[in-house]
C-alpha positions in Angstrom: 23.6 -30.9 8.1 22.5 -28.2 5.1 25.0 -27.3 2.8 27.2 -24.1 3.3 24.9 -22.5 0.6 22.1 -22.9 2.3 23.3 -21.9 5.5 24.4 -18.4 4.3 21.0 -17.9 2.8 19.1 -18.8 6.1 21.9 -16.2 7.4 20.6 -13.6 5.4 17.3 -14.1 6.1 17.6 -14.0 9.7 19.6 -10.5 9.4 17.0 -9.6 7.5 14.6 -10.6 9.3 15.9 -8.8 12.7 16.3 -5.6 10.5 12.1 -5.8 9.7 11.5 -6.1 13.3 13.5 -2.8 14.0 11.9 -1.5 10.8 8.4 -2.5 11.8 9.1 -0.9 15.7 10.2 2.6 14.2 7.7 2.7 11.9 4.7 1.8 14.1 6.1 3.2 17.3 8.4 6.0 16.5 6.1 7.4 13.6 9.1 8.9 11.9 8.7 11.4 8.9 6.6 10.8 5.6 9.6 10.3 3.9 11.3 8.2 6.0 8.3 6.1 6.3 8.1 5.5 2.5 11.6 4.6 2.1 11.2 1.9 5.1 8.6 0.8 3.0 10.7 0.6 -0.4 13.0 -1.7 1.7 10.7 -3.8 2.9 9.5 -4.6 -0.2 12.9 -5.9 -1.5 13.1 -7.8 2.1 9.6 -9.6 1.6 10.9 -11.2 -1.7 13.5 -12.4 0.0 11.3 -14.1 2.9 9.5 -15.6 -0.3 11.9 -17.0 -1.8 12.7 -18.3 1.5 9.5 -19.7 2.2 9.1 -21.6 -1.2 12.7 -23.0 -0.5 11.5 -24.0 3.4 8.2 -25.8 1.7 10.1 -27.4 -1.3 12.6 -28.8 1.3 10.4 -30.3 3.6 9.7 -33.5 4.1 6.5 -33.4 5.6 5.0 -30.1 3.7 1.8 -30.1 5.7 3.5 -29.9 9.2 5.7 -27.3 7.8 2.7 -25.2 6.8 0.8 -26.0 10.0 4.0 -25.2 12.2 6.2 -22.2 10.5 4.5 -22.3 7.0 1.6 -20.3 7.5 3.5 -17.6 9.7 6.3 -17.5 7.0 3.7 -16.6 4.3 2.1 -13.9 6.4 4.8 -12.1 7.7 6.3 -11.8 4.1 3.1 -9.5 3.2 4.9 -6.0 3.1 2.8 -2.9 4.1 0.6 -4.3 6.7 2.1 -3.9 10.2 0.3 -6.2 12.3 0.9 -8.9 10.1 4.9 -8.2 9.8 5.1 -8.5 14.2 4.8 -12.3 12.6 8.5 -11.9 11.7 9.3 -12.4 15.3 8.5 -16.0 14.9 10.7 -16.6 11.6 13.4 -14.9 13.6 12.9 -17.8 16.5 12.6 -20.4 13.9 16.0 -19.2 12.2 17.7 -19.0 15.9 16.4 -22.4 16.8 17.8 -24.1 13.2 21.3 -22.2 13.7 21.5 -23.6 16.9 24.4 -22.0 18.4 26.4 -18.4 17.2 29.7 -20.5 17.1 28.3 -22.8 14.3 26.7 -20.1 12.3 30.0 -18.6 12.1 32.0 -21.7 11.6 29.5 -22.8 8.4 29.6 -19.0 6.8 33.3 -18.9 6.9 34.1 -22.4 5.8 34.6 -20.9 2.4 36.1 -17.7 3.3 35.3 -16.2 -0.4 31.5 -16.8 -0.6 31.3 -16.2 3.4 32.9 -12.9 2.8 31.0 -11.9 -0.2 27.9 -12.5 1.6 28.9 -10.6 4.9 30.0 -7.7 2.7 26.8 -7.8 0.8 24.7 -7.9 3.8 26.7 -5.1 5.2 26.0 -2.8 1.9 22.5 -3.4 2.2 22.2 -2.6 5.9 24.5 0.3 5.6 22.3 1.7 2.3 18.9 1.2 4.4 20.8 3.0 7.6 22.4 6.0 5.8 19.5 7.0 3.7 17.3 6.7 6.6 19.7 8.9 8.7 20.0 11.6 6.3 16.7 12.0 5.6 16.5 12.4 9.5 19.4 15.2 9.5 18.4 17.3 6.2 15.4 19.1 7.5 16.6 22.7 6.9 14.8 24.7 3.9 18.1 24.6 2.2 18.5 20.7 2.1 18.9 19.0 -1.2 17.8 15.5 -0.1 13.6 15.9 0.6 12.8 12.3 -0.6 13.4 8.8 -0.3 14.8 8.5 -3.9 17.3 11.6 -3.4 18.4 9.8 0.0 18.9 6.6 -2.0 21.2 8.2 -4.3 23.0 10.4 -2.0 23.7 6.7 -0.1 24.7 5.0 -3.2 27.0 8.0 -4.5 28.8 8.0 -1.3 29.5 4.3 -0.7 30.6 3.8 -4.5 32.4 7.3 -4.7 30.6 8.2 -7.8 28.6 11.4 -8.5 25.3 9.9 -9.5 23.2 11.9 -6.9 23.9 15.0 -8.8 22.6 17.7 -6.7 21.5 15.7 -4.0 24.4 16.4 -1.2 24.2 17.2 2.3 24.0 20.9 3.5 24.3 20.6 7.5 27.2 19.6 9.5 25.9 16.0 10.7 25.2 15.0 7.2 28.8 16.4 6.2 30.2 14.3 8.5 27.7 11.3 7.9 28.8 11.6 4.4 32.7 10.9 5.2 31.7 7.7 7.3 29.9 7.0 4.7 32.4 6.8 2.3 35.2 4.8 4.5 32.8 2.2 5.2 31.9 2.1 1.4 35.2 1.8 0.3 36.2 -1.1 2.7 33.1 -2.8 1.3 33.5 -2.5 -2.0 37.3 -3.2 -2.2 35.7 -6.6 -0.8 33.5 -7.1 -4.0 36.7 -6.3 -6.0 38.7 -8.7 -4.4 36.2 -11.5 -4.6 35.6 -10.5 -8.8 39.5 -10.8 -8.7 39.8 -14.3 -6.8 37.4 -15.7 -9.8 39.7 -15.3 -12.1 42.9 -15.6 -10.3 41.4 -19.0 -8.5 41.3 -21.4 -11.2 45.1 -20.7 -12.3 46.0 -21.2 -8.7 44.0 -24.7 -8.9 45.8 -25.7 -12.2 49.4 -24.6 -10.6 48.7 -26.9 -7.6 47.7 -29.7 -9.8 50.6 -29.8 -11.8 52.8 -29.5 -8.8 51.0 -32.6 -7.4 51.5 -34.3 -11.2 55.4 -33.5 -10.8 55.2 -34.7 -7.4 54.0 -38.1 -8.4 56.2 -38.5 -11.6 59.2 -37.8 -9.2 57.8 -40.3 -6.9 57.7 -43.1 -10.0 61.0 -42.0 -11.2 62.9 -42.4 -7.5 61.2 -46.2 -7.1 62.5 -47.5 -10.4 65.9 -45.9 -9.8 65.5 -48.0 -6.5 64.8 -51.0 -8.5 67.7 -50.8 -10.3 69.8 -50.5 -7.5 68.4 -53.4 -6.1 68.5 -55.4 -9.4 72.2 -54.3 -9.7 73.1 -55.3 -6.3 71.9 -58.7 -6.7 73.6 -59.3 -10.1 
């Protein structure tokens, strides 16, 4: 059975595969505004980098590389090419392959959260990425008035990251419509929860080792007490015999 880290990485690839199919559908069927398409294309390059890494891992880990290339590998490789719509539909095959490997959602959850710290970090990281995509895409669709300060994909990304991290890096890129302001509030609340997860994980990296040391010290003390108790019992037996 693959290691926890491999399962977690495959989970990331699976979620991104589903997202990429939705993005392809939006771009090819719904035909959004040009700014939204540019934003989705930018995210697609990031997703494709993960897909290429998955392809390299799969071919290196495969016992029969030629068989993998003939069955799934060529689809994985072709579907990792960004900005070519009809090739990106091949990601449906990647999604089906990953679902087949996962076998069941319950098994996925059990393995993903066997190591709760890293499992939670993976989930929070995916949540941040997907939330960044969703919020920046929505704000471009909402802020369409002439008075809008969010006009480009860069403005949308800066605003989304600024709202999620409670920072002011976006500058003048802020929403002016009522829906945009409501979205800012919701994104701020969600971002606080996700970023607090990262903070807790980083704190655990420093606190965790000291807890391990304390646990080992307690175990050593118990062993010493056990040895001391055995010596006392032997002395009692020797004294009783005398």
